[in-house]
N, C-alpha and C positions, 0 to 999 in steps of 0.2 A: 394662853398660848405660850409656848416655849420661845424665848427671844432668839435662840440660835436657829429656829426654822423661819423667822420673819425676815423677809428680804424686801427692801424698799426700792422700787424701780420705777421709771417713768412708763407711762401707758404706751408711748410710741416706740419704746425700746424692746417690747415683747416680739419674739420671733413668730413668723407667720406659720400657721398649720392649716390643715384642710378644714377645721372647725373654727368658725369666726367667733370671737368673744362676745358676749352678750352685754357687757357693761364696759365703760370707759370712764376714766376719771382723770383728774390732775395728778393725784397720787394713789398709789395702789399698794396694798400690803398683801403679799403673797406668802401662803404657808404651804409646806409640803404635806400632802395627805397620803401619798404613796410614792413608789420609787419614780413613776413616769408621769404622775399627775399632781397638780397643785390647785388650791382654792384661793380665790382673791376677794379681798374686802375693800371696798372704797368708801369714801366719806359721804358720798351723795347717793349711792344706789345699794348700799348694804353688801350683803354676801352675793358672790356670783358663782355659778356652777363650775365644778373642777374642769379644767381644760388640760389636754395633754401638752407636755413640754417636750420638744424635740431638740436634743442636744447634737450639734454637728461638730465634727473635727475640722481643724484647719487643714485645708488641702492645698497643695501646691500644683501649679500648672504643669502638665506633662505633655511632652511632644514626642512622637515616635517617628523616627526617620528611617526610611526604607531605601535599600539599594538594590539595583538590578543585577542579577547573576544569570545571563542567558535570558530566558523568559520568565524567571521566577523573581518574585519581590521578596527580599529578605531583610529583617530589621537590622540596623546598624548596631554593633555592639559598643557599650560604654562601661566604664569601670564604676566603682562605688561612689566616685565624686562627680560622675556625669561626664567625664572626659572621654573623647573618642578614642577607642582602642584600634590602633593601627599596627599592622605587621607586614613588613616588606616580604613579598613573595619572590623568592629566587629559586628558579628551577636549575638545579644542577644536572648537567648532562652526564649520564652514566655510560661509560665506554666498556664494551665487553669484547672479549677475544673469541673468535670463531675459527674453527679448523677447516681447512680446504685440502683436498687431495684429488690428484689426477693420475691414473695408472694407464701406462702404455706397454704393449708387448709388440716388439718390432723385430724385423730381420735386417741387419746392417749389411750393406754391400760395399762397393768400391768407392762410391760417391757420398758426400755429406748430405744428409737428409735432415731438414729442420722438424722439430715438433711444433705444435700450435703455440702461439704467443700466450703468455700468462701475464695477467694484470697484476702488478705488485704494488700499485699506487697506495693501498691502505694496509700493506702487509708489513708486519713487525719482523717476522723471520721467514725465511723461504730457503728450501734446499732441493736439489735433485739427487735422488738415489738410483744409481745404476747397477744392475747386476748382470754380469756376463754369463749367459747360460750355455754358450757354445764352446767350441774347442780352438777358437782363434781369437787373437787379440782384437779389441775394439778401441776406437778412438772417438773422443767426444770433446766439445767445447761449448762455451756459453756466448750468447750475444745479448746485449741490452740496447734499448732504443725508445725513442718517444712515440713512435707509431709503427706502422707496418712496413714502412719503406726506409726510414732512417734508422739503421742498426749499426752497431759497432761491436767488435770482438772484445770480450772481457780480458782482463790482464793475465788471467791464469793460463791462457793459451790452450794448446791441444793436450789432452790427458789420455794416457793409454791405460786400458783396463784389461788385465789378463783373464784367461778363462776361469770360470767359477769364482770370480772375485767381485766384490761389491764396494763401490766408491761413492762417497758423498761429495757433491759439487755444490759450492756456494759462490754466487757472483760476488766479486769484490767491489763493483761499482753499482750505484743505484740509478735506475730509470723507471719509467712507468711500466714498460714491458720487458719481459726476459723470455728467452727461449733456448733450447738445447738442440745442438745438431750432433749426429752420430754417423759413423761409417766403419767398416771392417778394415783392419790394418792390412790384411792380405788381399790385393785386388783380385786374386783368382778364387777367393773363398768367401763364404758368408758366415754370420754368427748371429745367434739370437739374443736380444737384449730385453731385459724388463726394467722399465724406467718408471720411477714414482716422483711426482712433484707434490710437495707438502709445504704448506704455508699457514701462518697464524695472521688472521685478518683482524684489524681493529675496527669496531663498528660503534 
């Protein structure tokens, strides 16, 4: 028997298998007969039949940790060294601009008539475009206020718009609401106006 294939081990040091060994002794000489089996020879019982040898690898304890995401259980992610991978989740609010437009076609008379209030609390830019479609001068001015009752005249005062002329009016002061008032410059005549309110709203 080749000395390289002889291994001297204790009987109680053999690994457990499904097949029980048929001989035991104080000293056992084990020789390899194939890749996965060995034959043993003892001093007291002689040769024993070949028994399979089970080779096991060293295994480390593994623990899987789960976290809840809504109603789902998901495994917690770790790196190669087993350290918990954390990433702060910061939700950046994206602001977008939306366009708003209101069109009015009115007939101006001898008294000032207000248009509906426009909410400009989230507006970045806002203007009134007034086109005089009649043959008589028209007059307009802007008011700003915090509600429907507390309103104040803008600093620009009253503006005169000649026939077939277009004027852009922008309030100089800011408040939550703004509105335009219009009338005909000649108390005995009327004139037709086309008024457009445009604003860019931040959302």
